[in-house]
C-alpha positions in Angstrom: 121.0 131.2 154.6 118.1 133.3 152.7 115.5 131.4 151.1 114.7 134.1 148.6 115.0 132.8 144.8 117.9 134.5 143.3 118.2 136.0 140.0 120.2 133.2 138.7 117.7 130.7 139.8 115.0 132.4 137.7 117.0 133.0 134.6 118.0 128.8 134.8 114.2 128.3 135.1 113.5 130.6 132.5 116.1 128.9 130.1 114.6 125.3 131.2 111.1 126.4 130.2 112.1 127.9 126.8 113.9 124.8 125.9 110.8 122.7 127.1 108.8 124.8 125.0 110.9 125.0 121.9 111.1 121.0 122.2 107.4 120.9 122.5 106.9 123.3 119.6 109.1 121.3 117.7 107.5 117.9 118.1 104.1 119.2 117.4 105.3 120.6 114.2 106.6 117.1 113.4 103.3 115.4 114.4 101.5 117.9 111.8 104.1 117.2 109.0 103.9 113.4 109.3 100.1 112.8 110.8 98.2 115.6 109.1 95.5 115.0 106.5 97.2 114.7 103.1 95.5 114.4 99.9 97.5 113.8 96.8 96.5 114.4 93.2 97.5 111.0 91.6 96.0 111.7 88.2 93.6 114.4 86.7 93.9 113.2 83.2 90.5 111.9 83.1 89.0 115.4 84.0 89.1 116.2 80.1 86.6 113.5 79.2 82.9 114.4 78.8 82.1 111.9 81.4 84.2 110.4 84.0 84.5 108.9 87.4 86.2 110.9 90.0 87.8 108.5 92.4 89.2 109.0 96.1 91.4 106.3 97.4 92.2 106.4 101.6 94.4 103.9 103.2 92.6 102.9 106.2 94.8 100.1 108.0 98.2 98.8 107.4 99.3 95.2 108.7 103.0 94.7 108.1 102.8 91.2 109.5 100.4 90.1 106.9 101.9 92.2 104.2 98.3 93.9 103.4 97.1 97.3 103.1 93.4 98.1 103.3 92.1 101.0 101.3 88.4 102.7 101.1 87.6 103.8 97.6 84.7 106.3 97.0 83.6 107.3 93.6 81.8 110.4 92.0 80.7 110.1 88.4 80.1 113.1 86.6 79.3 114.4 83.2 77.2 112.4 80.6 77.6 109.1 82.5 75.5 110.2 85.3 71.8 111.2 86.3 70.6 114.4 88.0 70.1 112.2 90.9 73.8 110.8 90.9 72.8 107.6 89.5 74.7 106.3 86.8 73.3 105.9 83.3 74.5 102.5 82.3 76.1 99.4 84.1 79.7 99.9 85.0 82.5 97.6 86.2 85.6 98.3 88.2 88.5 96.1 88.2 90.9 96.3 91.2 94.2 94.2 91.8 92.7 93.1 95.1 94.5 90.6 97.0 91.8 89.5 99.0 88.3 89.9 97.9 86.5 90.6 94.6 88.6 92.1 91.8 85.4 92.9 89.6 82.6 95.1 91.0 79.6 95.6 89.2 77.5 99.1 89.3 74.1 98.5 88.1 72.3 101.2 85.9 70.1 103.8 88.1 72.2 102.8 91.3 74.9 104.9 92.9 78.5 104.1 92.9 78.8 102.9 96.5 82.3 103.1 98.1 84.2 99.9 98.1 86.9 98.2 100.2 89.9 96.6 98.9 92.8 94.7 100.5 96.2 95.0 98.4 99.5 93.2 98.8 102.6 94.9 99.9 105.1 92.8 97.9 108.4 94.4 99.5 109.4 94.9 103.1 109.7 92.6 106.1 108.0 93.6 109.5 110.8 92.1 111.5 113.1 95.2 110.5 110.9 97.3 112.8 111.2 100.1 113.2 113.1 100.5 110.2 111.0 98.3 107.8 109.8 99.7 104.7 107.0 98.5 102.2 105.9 99.0 98.6 102.2 98.5 97.6 100.4 99.3 94.5 96.9 100.0 93.8 95.3 99.8 90.1 91.9 101.4 89.3 90.1 100.8 85.8 86.5 101.7 85.0 84.7 100.4 82.1 81.2 100.0 80.8 79.8 96.7 81.1 79.4 94.7 78.0 76.0 93.1 77.4 75.5 89.5 77.8 76.0 88.5 74.1 79.3 90.6 74.0 80.8 89.0 77.3 83.8 86.6 76.7 83.0 83.1 77.4 85.8 82.5 79.6 86.0 85.1 82.2 89.7 84.6 82.7 90.2 86.2 79.0 88.8 89.6 80.3 91.3 89.4 83.1 93.8 88.8 80.6 93.0 91.7 78.8 93.4 94.0 81.9 96.8 92.7 82.7 97.8 92.8 79.0 96.7 96.5 79.3 99.1 97.3 82.3 101.9 95.7 80.4 101.3 97.3 77.3 99.7 100.8 78.2 100.3 102.3 74.8 98.4 99.3 72.8 94.7 99.6 72.4 92.1 97.2 71.9 88.7 96.9 70.7 87.3 97.2 74.2 88.8 100.7 74.6 85.7 102.3 73.2 83.9 101.0 76.6 86.5 102.1 79.0 85.6 105.2 81.3 88.0 108.1 82.2 89.0 108.2 85.8 90.5 111.0 88.1 92.2 109.9 91.4 93.5 111.4 94.1 94.9 109.5 97.3 94.8 109.9 101.3 97.3 108.2 103.3 97.4 109.4 106.8 97.5 106.6 109.4 99.5 107.3 112.9 102.8 105.8 113.2 103.3 105.7 109.4 105.0 107.6 106.9 103.0 107.1 103.3 104.2 108.3 99.9 102.1 107.9 96.9 102.8 108.5 92.8 101.3 107.6 89.9 102.5 104.6 88.2 104.3 105.3 84.9 101.8 103.2 82.6 98.8 105.0 84.0 96.3 106.5 81.3 93.0 108.6 81.6 91.0 105.3 82.0 93.8 103.3 83.8 95.4 104.6 87.0 98.0 102.6 89.1 98.9 104.3 92.4 102.6 103.2 93.9 102.6 103.5 97.6 105.7 103.7 99.9 105.1 103.1 103.3 107.6 103.1 106.3 107.5 104.1 109.9 107.1 107.9 111.0 110.1 109.5 112.3 108.5 109.8 115.8 108.3 106.2 115.9 111.9 105.4 114.9 113.0 108.1 117.6 110.8 106.7 120.3 111.8 103.0 119.5 115.6 104.0 119.7 114.9 105.9 122.8 113.6 102.8 124.5 116.6 100.9 123.2 119.1 103.3 124.7 117.2 103.4 128.0 117.2 99.7 128.2 120.9 99.8 127.7 121.4 102.6 130.2 119.4 100.7 132.7 121.3 97.3 132.0 124.9 98.7 132.1 124.1 100.7 135.3 122.7 97.4 137.1 126.0 95.9 135.8 128.2 98.4 137.4 125.9 98.1 140.5 126.4 94.4 140.9 130.0 94.7 140.1 130.5 97.2 143.0 128.9 94.6 145.5 131.5 91.8 144.3 134.5 94.1 144.0 134.1 96.5 146.5 132.4 94.3 148.8 129.5 96.6 149.5 126.4 95.4 151.6 123.7 93.3 149.6 120.4 94.9 150.5 117.2 92.6 150.1 115.8 95.8 148.0 118.3 95.3 145.3 116.5 91.9 144.4 113.2 93.5 144.0 114.8 96.2 141.8 116.4 93.8 139.6 113.5 91.5 139.3 111.0 94.6 138.6 113.1 95.5 135.7 112.8 92.2 133.9 109.2 92.6 133.8 109.5 96.3 133.2 111.4 96.0 130.1 108.8 93.8 128.6 106.1 96.1 129.4 108.2 99.2 127.8 109.3 96.9 124.8 105.6 96.4 123.9 104.9 100.1 124.5 106.4 101.0 121.2 104.1 102.1 118.6 102.4 99.3 116.2 105.3 96.9 117.5 105.2 93.3 116.1 105.6 90.4 118.2 109.1 89.8 120.1 111.8 88.9 117.4 112.3 92.2 115.6 115.4 94.4 114.6 114.8 96.6 117.9 114.6 93.6 120.1 118.0 92.3 118.9 119.4 95.9 119.2 118.7 96.3 123.0 115.8 94.1 124.5 117.5 90.7 124.5 120.5 92.1 126.0 119.0 94.1 128.4 117.1 91.3 129.8 120.0 88.7 129.6 122.2 91.5 131.6 119.7 92.0 134.4 118.8 88.4 134.8 122.5 87.6 135.0 123.1 90.2 137.3 120.3 89.5 139.5 121.4 85.8 139.7 124.9 86.8 140.6 124.0 89.3 143.5 121.5 86.5 144.9 124.7 83.9 145.2 126.9 86.8 146.4 124.2 87.5 149.3 124.0 83.5 149.8 127.7 82.6 149.7 129.2 85.9 151.4 129.8 85.2 155.3 127.8 87.1 157.6 129.6 90.0 159.5 129.9 89.7 163.2 
């Protein structure tokens, strides 16, 4: 028999390589679409004002278990509210709907508007739905000229209430509107493992902008999680048929079989935790596959063990 490679083997190898290359290219295109840097213009209404603050919001972390999303906010004041050295000409105040931290941040006259970080609440969604969990978060940005001491309200809550009323009734203007500073906002949300979309809230104005974000797992994460589930089921069913053949067909029980099944019990746990950003045990994907696979493998191991113990030795 000749060891020379035939034309059919070369053709088969070329087809396999072409399929592999196509799959790799498709996977990388998905990564570029989902994981690439995305900057979305949320509101450019503030650009029309003589003096406004250009604001860049970038998500830096997501914690579905706590229900928090962290964002870094950078500022670039322009126009008649900024000096030549990029310092601001008057005191400004930033209002955020931060869930953990300061909601009112002061920027002093003659200083730079330094970046700030805020933690915002993801009101909807459950991390236990992994990998199909979906979350929504809202980020509100409002900048105003700081009032002098004699004009500041005695009750601090009154100022916060005025801001809340503005969000509820954006068409309604009050006396403080003349102190508001126009803002333009863009948004960047690119965190591995997540698909993030952002749109401008309907109540937004030139000086009061809300960002509505929708967060869910990326397509790659969903695919990999379901692949792991399918792999666990395939291995568990294979071991089930394997042990069934030991009992029904009376095949010889080898010691190596126990090593294989015992290793699977711990390997499944490691594979389960290898899923991207997976929460602790008890999520949807665990009920789909992991729990079932562990139970099946454990039962098969026990059955095979007692089969080996109770089966009479052949003489």
